[in-house]
VODOVEX-693387 format. One line per 4 residues: number of its first residue (from 1); their letters; for each residue x, y, z of C-alpha. Coordinates in steps of 0.05 Angstrom, whole numbers, plus 5000, padded with zeros to 4 digits. Example, Ala and Ser with C-alpha at 12.3 -4.5 7.8 and 13.67 -1.06 7.14 Angstrom:
1 = AS = 5246 4910 5156; 5273 4979 5143 .
% end
This chain:
1 = XXXX = 5234 4489 4228; 5247 4529 4310; 5298 4482 4349; 5273 4456 4418 .
5 = XXXX = 5309 4514 4456; 5278 4569 4412; 5204 4539 4422; 5226 4531 4497 .
9 = XXXX = 5243 4608 4495; 5181 4624 4459; 5141 4588 4515; 5174 4621 4573 .
13 = XXXX = 5169 4692 4546; 5094 4674 4533; 5082 4668 4608; 5035 4629 4647 .
17 = XXXX = 4958 4635 4630; 4958 4680 4686; 5003 4723 4666; 4972 4726 4589 .
21 = XXXX = 4910 4741 4620; 4934 4805 4668; 4982 4832 4607; 4926 4829 4562 .
25 = XXXX = 4881 4876 4609; 4931 4920 4634; 4946 4937 4560; 4867 4951 4547 .
29 = XXXX = 4866 4994 4604; 4930 5032 4581; 4896 5037 4515; 4829 5071 4544 .
33 = XXXX = 4869 5123 4587; 4927 5130 4537; 4974 5134 4605; 5026 5089 4632 .
37 = XXXX = 4990 5035 4672; 5033 5004 4733; 5002 4954 4784; 5026 4947 4855 .
41 = XXXX = 4988 4885 4880; 5003 4849 4953; 4970 4782 4968; 4965 4794 5046 .
45 = XXXX = 4888 4774 5041; 4909 4708 4995; 4961 4690 5032; 4956 4719 5104 .
49 = XXXX = 4958 4648 5147; 5027 4631 5108; 5080 4639 5165; 5148 4671 5159 .
53 = XXXX = 5159 4746 5140; 5133 4750 5066; 5137 4818 5057; 5062 4833 5041 .
57 = XXXX = 5078 4908 5048; 5109 4971 5028; 5189 4961 5034; 5247 4983 5004 .
61 = XXXX = 5258 4923 4967; 5200 4950 4922; 5243 5007 4893; 5271 4944 4856 .
65 = XXXX = 5211 4929 4827; 5187 5001 4808; 5253 5011 4779; 5248 4951 4732 .
69 = XXXX = 5172 4967 4708; 5190 5045 4700; 5244 5030 4657; 5234 5050 4583 .
73 = XXXX = 5163 5076 4589; 5148 5148 4560; 5142 5190 4623; 5109 5246 4588 .
77 = XXXX = 5047 5206 4586; 5047 5210 4664; 5023 5149 4705; 4961 5108 4734 .
81 = XXXX = 4988 5077 4788; 4938 5016 4814; 4946 5007 4893; 4920 4942 4938 .
85 = XXXX = 4957 4933 4991; 4955 4937 5069; 5007 4988 5077; 5081 4986 5100 .
89 = XXXX = 5139 5013 5125; 5143 5090 5136; 5218 5100 5111; 5205 5052 5049 .
93 = XXXX = 5139 5091 5025; 5182 5159 5031; 5230 5146 4986; 5188 5103 4933 .
97 = XXXX = 5139 5174 4924; 5205 5202 4920; 5228 5162 4867; 5149 5162 4830 .
101 = XXXX = 5153 5246 4836; 5223 5245 4798; 5201 5196 4741; 5125 5232 4730 .
105 = XXXX = 5133 5295 4774; 5060 5301 4801; 5029 5275 4745; 5001 5217 4777 .
109 = XXXX = 4934 5183 4790; 4922 5137 4846; 4871 5077 4827; 4851 5032 4885 .
113 = XXXX = 4807 4983 4855; 4791 4957 4934; 4843 4972 4987; 4901 5016 4994 .
117 = XXXX = 4910 5020 5077; 4957 5063 5121; 5022 5075 5085; 4983 5048 5017 .
121 = XXXX = 4930 5111 5031; 5002 5155 5039; 5021 5139 4968; 4950 5157 4943 .
125 = XXXX = 4953 5217 4977; 5013 5237 4945; 4994 5233 4880; 4940 5293 4841 .
129 = XXXX = 4882 5247 4849; 4855 5195 4868; 4805 5145 4834; 4760 5103 4878 .
133 = XXXX = 4700 5067 4862; 4635 5047 4916; 4672 4979 4937; 4740 5018 4955 .
137 = XXXX = 4777 5038 5013; 4827 5073 5045; 4852 5076 5106; 4874 5115 5165 .
141 = XXXX = 4953 5140 5168; 4969 5138 5242; 5034 5112 5247; 5047 5038 5278 .
145 = XXXX = 5103 5025 5325; 5105 4946 5335; 5041 4930 5309; 5019 4975 5360 .
149 = XXXX = 4981 5051 5341; 5029 5110 5368; 4971 5149 5379; 4946 5096 5422 .
153 = XXXX = 5005 5087 5461; 5016 5157 5481; 4944 5163 5503; 4958 5103 5551 .
157 = XXXX = 5012 5127 5577; 4989 5199 5593; 4927 5163 5618; 4967 5132 5664 .
161 = XXXX = 5008 5186 5690; 4942 5222 5706; 4917 5166 5739; 4974 5154 5784 .
165 = XXXX = 4976 5231 5799; 4907 5232 5822; 4910 5173 5860; 4980 5130 5876 .
169 = XXXX = 4939 5071 5894; 4924 5066 5816; 5004 5052 5816; 5004 4971 5828 .
173 = XXXX = 4944 4970 5772; 4989 5010 5713; 5054 4982 5736; 5054 4913 5692 .
177 = XXXX = 5019 4956 5636; 5079 5012 5626; 5128 4953 5650; 5116 4936 5571 .
181 = XXXX = 5147 5001 5544; 5221 5010 5529; 5250 5072 5558; 5256 5107 5491 .
185 = XXXX = 5184 5089 5463; 5141 5141 5482; 5193 5191 5442; 5193 5139 5391 .
189 = XXXX = 5125 5146 5383; 5120 5226 5383; 5176 5225 5327; 5132 5178 5286 .
193 = XXXX = 5071 5214 5300; 5111 5290 5269; 5148 5249 5212; 5083 5221 5185 .
197 = XXXX = 5046 5290 5184; 5096 5330 5158; 5115 5281 5102; 5035 5270 5078 .
201 = XXXX = 5024 5345 5086; 5091 5363 5036; 5056 5320 4994; 4989 5346 4996 .
205 = XXXX = 5010 5418 4989; 5049 5395 4931; 5011 5350 4899; 4937 5344 4905 .
209 = XXXX = 4924 5415 4927; 4979 5446 4887; 4965 5524 4867; 4901 5525 4924 .
213 = XXXX = 4906 5582 4962; 4877 5543 5015; 4919 5479 5007; 4952 5484 5072 .
217 = XXXX = 4890 5485 5118; 4859 5426 5067; 4922 5388 5078; 4919 5395 5156 .
221 = XXXX = 4845 5379 5158; 4858 5313 5115; 4910 5296 5167; 4877 5311 5226 .
225 = XXXX = 4818 5264 5198; 4856 5208 5174; 4913 5212 5230; 4876 5230 5296 .
229 = XXXX = 4863 5162 5330; 4815 5184 5372; 4784 5201 5312; 4790 5139 5268 .
233 = XXXX = 4785 5091 5329; 4821 5042 5298; 4878 5032 5242; 4839 4977 5205 .
237 = XXXX = 4771 5026 5196; 4755 5036 5122; 4748 5106 5091; 4697 5103 5037 .
241 = XXXX = 4702 5138 4971; 4641 5195 5003; 4680 5195 5068; 4745 5218 5029 .
245 = XXXX = 4704 5270 4990; 4673 5295 5055; 4745 5310 5076; 4757 5349 5019 .
249 = XXXX = 4805 5298 4985; 4806 5300 4904; 4771 5238 4888; 4737 5218 4814 .
253 = XXXX = 4687 5153 4817; 4697 5102 4776; 4632 5092 4769; 4628 5164 4731 .
257 = XXXX = 4657 5122 4669; 4629 5054 4650; 4690 5034 4611; 4746 5060 4653 .
261 = XXXX = 4706 5019 4715; 4701 4961 4683; 4773 4957 4652; 4800 4973 4725 .
265 = XXXX = 4765 4916 4754; 4781 4872 4706; 4848 4887 4719; 4841 4875 4789 .
269 = XXXX = 4802 4812 4781; 4863 4775 4735; 4908 4797 4794; 4864 4771 4852 .
273 = XXXX = 4861 4702 4810; 4940 4717 4803; 4952 4721 4881; 4903 4669 4898 .
277 = XXXX = 4929 4612 4850; 4996 4628 4847; 5064 4626 4898; 5062 4698 4878 .
281 = XXXX = 5054 4741 4943; 5065 4816 4911; 5067 4835 4836; 5083 4904 4804 .
285 = XXXX = 5077 4902 4730; 5061 4950 4683; 5018 4951 4617; 5075 4936 4573 .
289 = XXXX = 5085 4862 4604; 5147 4878 4646; 5137 4848 4719; 5173 4836 4780 .
293 = XXXX = 5136 4782 4822; 5153 4765 4887; 5141 4685 4905; 5134 4651 4969 .
297 = XXXX = 5123 4579 4984; 5088 4554 5050; 5133 4532 5106; 5075 4475 5128 .
301 = XXXX = 5080 4445 5051; 5166 4445 5059; 5154 4408 5123; 5101 4364 5086 .
305 = XXXX = 5149 4347 5040; 5207 4327 5080; 5170 4292 5130; 5199 4215 5122 .
309 = XXXX = 5264 4236 5105; 5325 4208 5136; 5358 4255 5185; 5421 4284 5165 .
313 = X = 5482 4248 5196 .
% end
């Protein structure tokens, strides 16, 4: 008869019903495609109201998660990477893509069940192919500085310089606006834009457009369409599957394969349920059940729990 400890270990190994359900459907997706499957999910839509830095976006800490879930995978089977993220840090994104390519080469497909915005789109562009549905969206890849579009900051500064040059009576109007900029901000914006474009162009040429004689031209068009703030208008703009195809990205529609669409969306629903009903804010998980899960507790909840406690003396 199993001991108390053996039973406890068995319960802990089984995981919560949310864990069991997610892993069941990740395994089914793997059986359908024959490829490695890793899901990278953020809970920014479910827990965006929680105070404090919860790390919803792509950051350097994610590397630990990917290392954990890639360990012992048969990397010759390639990778299907399910992405659901608001974006994140450019440097962390560059490092993550470099690591994934070291592990799987360019045999990586990005699967976007709903949203892969900003840096999430950059990761998708580093893959050989993107799988999207009619409900899926990518986003602009123009870099943000302190939450503001780098392109927009430069445009505003250029406009101010032009108007002041034409009419110095405009100085009092522009002075409080320009005063909010730090001395090096414009230079940092210019560098961020160049860095982002160079990074993505290299990924497109060596990945999605590899072997295409017009690879550089196609990459330039994609970058212009997705990074020019004058064209995209807003960093939050959603890029549909049709728009992605219009700019010549290699995109396969999930609707083209009913079985694949059902398997992907079932996994997606399982992750969204987990993010909605548990403290998880980010999940990195493979089809074998290995997972790296970040959790957070609401500061408001903690404050409620400590109300009425005596003050420390």
